[in-house]
N, C-alpha and C positions, 0 to 999 in steps of 0.2 A: 622914172614910166616905168612899168612892167607890160611883160608881153602874156599876152591867155595864152592859156594849152589849156585842152582841156582831158577831162583822167578815164576813159571811157570804158565801163564796165559791162561784159555781156551777162549769162543767167547763172543764176543762183548765184550770185559775187554778194550779191546783199546778204547771206545767210552765212558774211565769213564772224570767225567765230564761236558758231555752233555744229555749221556742215565740216563735216570730219577734217577737227582739230588737228591727226593727227597726222594729213593732207596738206590739212588749207592754213594751221596756227593757230592762236587763238586770238591774234586780235582779231575786235569783230569791225563793221565794214566803217562805224562812224570814225576806230580808231584809225582806217586807213586813210578814212577823208580828213582828218585830222590832222595824218604825219603827210599827207600826199602839199597840204595846205602851210603847214608851216616850210614846208622845205622849196615848195616855193617861190613864197615871202624870200629867204634867204636866198638864192637864185634871181632873182629878176623876174619871177614867172607868177602869175596870177591862173593859179591850180582850179578850176572849174572841174569837179569830180559825181560823178553818174553814174547811173545802175542801171539799166534794165535788163526785161523776161527776155525782153519782144523786139525777133530780129530786123523789125520796122523798122524803129523806133530810132534803132544804130545802126541800120544804115543812114535814116533820117538827118541824123546827129555826122556821121564822116559827111553829109554830102553839108551840113554847115559849113563842119570843117574844110573841106574845101571850098569852099565859096568863097572864107571867110582869110583863105591860107593861114587856117589856126592850128598850131602845132600838136598831132596825138599822140598824148600815151594810151593804147587798147591793148583792153583784154578778152578778148573773144570769146574767151573760156570754150564752153563746148562748138557756141561755129566753128570755132581756128580751125575744126574739122570737116567742114564738107556743107561751108557759108559760102555758096560760089556770091550767091548776092553783094555778101558783107566784105570780100575778097575785092567783084569792082565797085563796088561804094572807097575802097582801100583804096583803090587804084587812082582812083580819081585826087590823090591827096597834091594839093598844093605847097606844105610842110611837112617838117616832117614828121615819124610814122613811126614810130616803134611798138613793137607789139611787146604784149608783156602777162609773162606767168608764173605762178607763185610756188610751184613746186613743176621738175624736171621732166614734161611729160613725153623724152627716151625713156624713164624709169618705171615707168607707170606699163598702163595696156598698151597693146600693140596699134591700138586704134588711134592713140596721142600722138601718134610718133609720127604723124602730117598734116603741117601747114596750110591751108589753101592763104592761109595772109603771108607768110612768109617772104613768098617771093614780091609782094610788090609794097613790102615796110623799109623800110630805111635801118632797122635792125632787129635786131630777139634775144630780152633778156629771160630767161628764165630758171628757176631755181632754188630761187633767195627770199624765199616766203617774201613776205613783204618790202623786203629791201630790195626785191624786183625792184618796184613801181620805182621806188629810190634812184637806184639808178639809172633806170630811161629818161626820170624827171636830166638829171646832170646833165645825161645823154642830146636832150632837149636843148637844155641851155648852151651844151656843148655845141654844137649844129646846128645853134642861133647865134654863137659867137662869130661860126666862121667865116 
């Protein structure tokens, strides 16, 4: 039996592959979904990958995860830096929640150096391109195995 995990993506992540490929790489959003789903199967995780540009929808998905004790891999996108509503929803987690970033925020503009999510996440993986998601999924599997 596989354990469900939500891979949640915030604003602009549906544009992967065409959005600033020098920063975010050339893998498309469909490619991200495919890689997360495949690794999930390998790890015994049923990865459900979602993307939204809507802060309220992302908060509702975090509530769903908290209510169902569902682990989360979360790339909040720009909401990382200022969404206290998203932070408060993430703080309600009842299973591992790994914050993910494709780029390394500390190598970018100063406003990206602050994450309001990091203090309520189990951990953060950043700077490894799409591989950040795969590392985060492995971390979820490890957390569930403990």
